C-alpha positions as CSV (number, residue, x, y, z in Angstrom):
1,P,16.7,0.4,2.4
2,H,16.2,0.2,-1.4
3,I,13.9,3.0,-2.4
4,P,12.2,2.5,-5.8
5,T,13.5,4.9,-8.5
6,G,13.2,5.1,-12.3
7,P,10.4,6.2,-14.6
8,I,7.6,4.0,-13.2
9,A,8.4,4.7,-9.5
10,T,8.8,8.4,-10.2
11,S,5.5,8.7,-12.0
12,A,3.8,6.5,-9.5
13,T,5.2,8.4,-6.6
14,S,2.7,10.7,-4.9
15,T,3.9,13.7,-3.0
16,V,1.4,13.6,-0.2
17,S,1.5,17.2,1.0
18,A,-1.1,18.2,-1.5
19,A,-3.3,15.2,-0.9
20,L,-3.2,15.7,2.9
21,S,-4.0,19.4,3.0
22,G,-6.4,20.1,5.8
23,L,-5.4,17.0,7.8
24,A,-3.7,16.9,11.1
25,A,-1.0,19.4,11.8
26,G,2.5,18.1,11.2
27,S,1.6,16.2,8.1
28,A,4.6,14.6,6.5
29,D,5.6,17.0,3.7
30,D,8.5,14.9,2.5
31,M,6.6,11.6,2.5
32,Q,6.2,9.6,-0.6
33,V,3.6,6.9,-1.2
34,L,5.2,4.1,-3.3
35,P,3.3,1.2,-4.9
36,L,5.8,-1.6,-4.8
37,S,6.8,-3.7,-7.8
38,S,8.9,-6.8,-8.2
39,D,12.0,-4.7,-8.1
40,D,11.3,-3.6,-4.5
41,V,12.1,-6.6,-2.4
42,G,14.3,-4.6,0.0
43,V,11.4,-2.1,0.7
44,M,9.1,-5.1,1.2
45,R,11.4,-6.5,3.8
46,D,11.5,-3.1,5.6
47,L,7.7,-3.2,5.5
48,L,7.7,-6.6,7.1
49,G,9.9,-5.2,9.8
50,L,7.4,-2.4,10.3
51,F,4.5,-4.8,10.5
52,A,6.4,-6.9,13.1
53,E,7.0,-3.9,15.3
54,A,3.5,-2.4,14.9
55,F,1.6,-5.6,15.5
56,D,4.2,-7.0,18.1
57,E,4.5,-10.2,16.0
58,P,8.2,-10.7,15.2
59,K,7.7,-14.4,14.8
60,T,5.1,-13.9,12.1
61,Y,6.8,-11.2,10.1
62,L,10.6,-11.8,10.7
63,E,11.5,-15.3,11.7
64,A,10.5,-17.2,8.5
65,Q,10.6,-14.6,5.7
66,P,10.4,-16.1,2.2
67,G,13.4,-15.7,-0.1
68,D,13.9,-12.9,-2.6
69,D,12.5,-14.9,-5.5
70,Y,9.3,-15.6,-3.7
71,L,8.8,-11.9,-2.7
72,R,9.8,-10.8,-6.2
73,S,7.1,-13.1,-7.7
74,L,4.5,-12.0,-5.1
75,L,5.2,-8.3,-5.7
76,G,4.8,-8.9,-9.5
77,R,1.3,-10.4,-9.2
78,D,-1.6,-8.3,-10.3
79,T,-3.7,-9.6,-7.3
80,F,-1.2,-8.5,-4.6
81,I,-0.8,-4.9,-3.6
82,A,2.0,-3.5,-1.4
83,I,2.3,0.2,-0.8
84,A,4.9,1.9,1.3
85,A,5.0,5.4,2.8
86,V,8.6,6.5,2.8
87,E,10.1,9.6,4.4
88,N,13.9,10.3,4.4
89,E,14.5,6.9,2.9
90,K,12.8,5.1,5.8
91,V,9.6,3.1,5.5
92,I,7.2,4.8,8.0
93,G,3.9,3.1,6.9
94,G,2.5,0.6,4.6
95,L,-0.2,-1.7,3.5
96,A,-0.5,-5.2,2.0
97,A,-3.8,-6.0,0.2
98,Y,-5.2,-8.6,-2.1
99,E,-7.6,-8.3,-5.0
100,L,-10.5,-10.8,-4.6
101,P,-12.6,-11.7,-7.6
102,K,-16.2,-11.9,-6.6
103,F,-18.7,-14.6,-7.5
104,E,-22.0,-12.8,-7.3
105,Q,-21.0,-10.1,-9.9
106,A,-18.2,-9.7,-12.4
107,R,-16.1,-7.4,-10.2
108,S,-13.4,-7.5,-7.6
109,E,-12.9,-6.1,-4.1
110,I,-9.8,-5.2,-2.3
111,Y,-9.1,-6.8,1.0
112,I,-6.6,-4.7,3.0
113,Y,-4.8,-7.4,5.0
114,D,-2.2,-5.4,6.9
115,L,-2.0,-1.6,7.4
116,A,0.5,-0.1,9.8
117,V,2.2,3.2,10.6
118,D,5.3,3.6,12.6
119,E,4.3,4.9,16.1
120,R,6.4,8.0,15.7
121,F,4.5,9.0,12.5
122,R,0.9,8.4,13.6
123,R,-1.7,11.2,13.5
124,R,0.0,12.8,10.5
125,G,-2.2,11.4,7.7
126,V,0.0,8.5,6.7
127,A,-2.6,5.8,6.8
128,T,-5.1,8.1,5.0
129,A,-2.5,8.6,2.3
130,L,-1.9,4.9,1.9
131,I,-5.5,4.1,1.2
132,Q,-6.1,7.0,-1.2
133,P,-6.1,6.2,-4.9
134,Q,-2.6,6.7,-6.2
135,P,-1.5,7.9,-9.6
136,D,-0.1,5.0,-11.6
137,P,1.0,4.9,-15.2
138,L,-0.7,1.5,-15.7
139,N,-3.9,2.6,-13.7
140,A,-3.6,-0.6,-11.7
141,V,-3.2,1.0,-8.2
142,E,-5.8,3.7,-8.9
143,D,-8.3,1.2,-10.2
144,V,-7.7,-1.1,-7.2
145,L,-7.6,1.4,-4.4
146,G,-10.2,3.6,-6.0
147,G,-12.7,0.7,-6.0
148,S,-16.2,1.0,-4.7
149,E,-15.7,-1.3,-1.7
150,R,-12.7,-1.8,0.6
151,W,-12.2,-4.3,3.4
152,L,-10.0,-3.5,6.4
153,G,-9.8,-6.7,8.4
154,R,-13.4,-7.8,8.7
155,V,-14.8,-4.3,8.7
156,R,-16.5,-3.3,5.4
157,R,-16.1,0.3,4.3
158,R,-18.1,1.6,1.3
159,E,-16.2,4.2,-0.7
160,C,-17.1,6.3,-3.8
161,G,-15.0,5.6,-6.9
162,K,-14.5,3.3,-9.7
163,Q,-15.5,-0.3,-9.6
164,R,-13.2,-3.0,-11.1
165,G,-14.5,-5.5,-13.5
166,G,-17.9,-5.9,-14.8
167,G,-17.3,-4.6,-18.2
168,D,-18.8,-1.4,-19.5
């Protein structure tokens, strides 16, 4: 698979061992959490394969995948968030989320649409690492995933942290 490299990926990459201290034994020391960009179409395809396996839905995630241009455009949008957990150049977990502007207040919420971890890597803090605020040179991922409310499917979870939008 294509693993993002370069200055943005390097500075946005989070070595998870420090973030996961105190979690389940056997945490993934070599795991990296990578916010995907428009240059990461290959990683996104690997993530789609993981979702297909984890949710037992190959038709949904594999049979009618969009072309590279579509995925590149989607990954480049400010309102779409894809994050992959990678260990030894293999995608072992990931999430896909959307920023939803709200109508009742000038703010946004993040809706986590898909979140999956390879069965062989569960109970090691991978999912926890995926939903933690990530360092990002543009502050986009930290702002988004550090928001005050997150949605996982239809379950609302209140979190402490920054709130997007609303001015100062």
